C-alpha angles and dihedrals in degrees: 000000000000121000123229093264093053092046091051091051089052092047091047092055091050092046091049092054092044093052096042093087142301090055097168093046091051092048090053091047089049089057088052091051088056093052100264110107110199100176134243126311118263123241135319088033112076129210125266117265119241089255092052091049092050093050092048092046091052091051093047100043096083091046095049089060094057 
């Protein structure tokens, strides 16, 4: 079980990635990671790259298990 300090460090990493750009795309991908696909963003917003998805998924995996 993680303590508050460890949880906050994990949350900070995820928030940092979320706020580093493509916020809406990452929110939509986060929904998909939780089992609720909501589709891609419409123009002019482009999709996440495979690398961006992988980085966001890595940051979110510990949180999704809470």
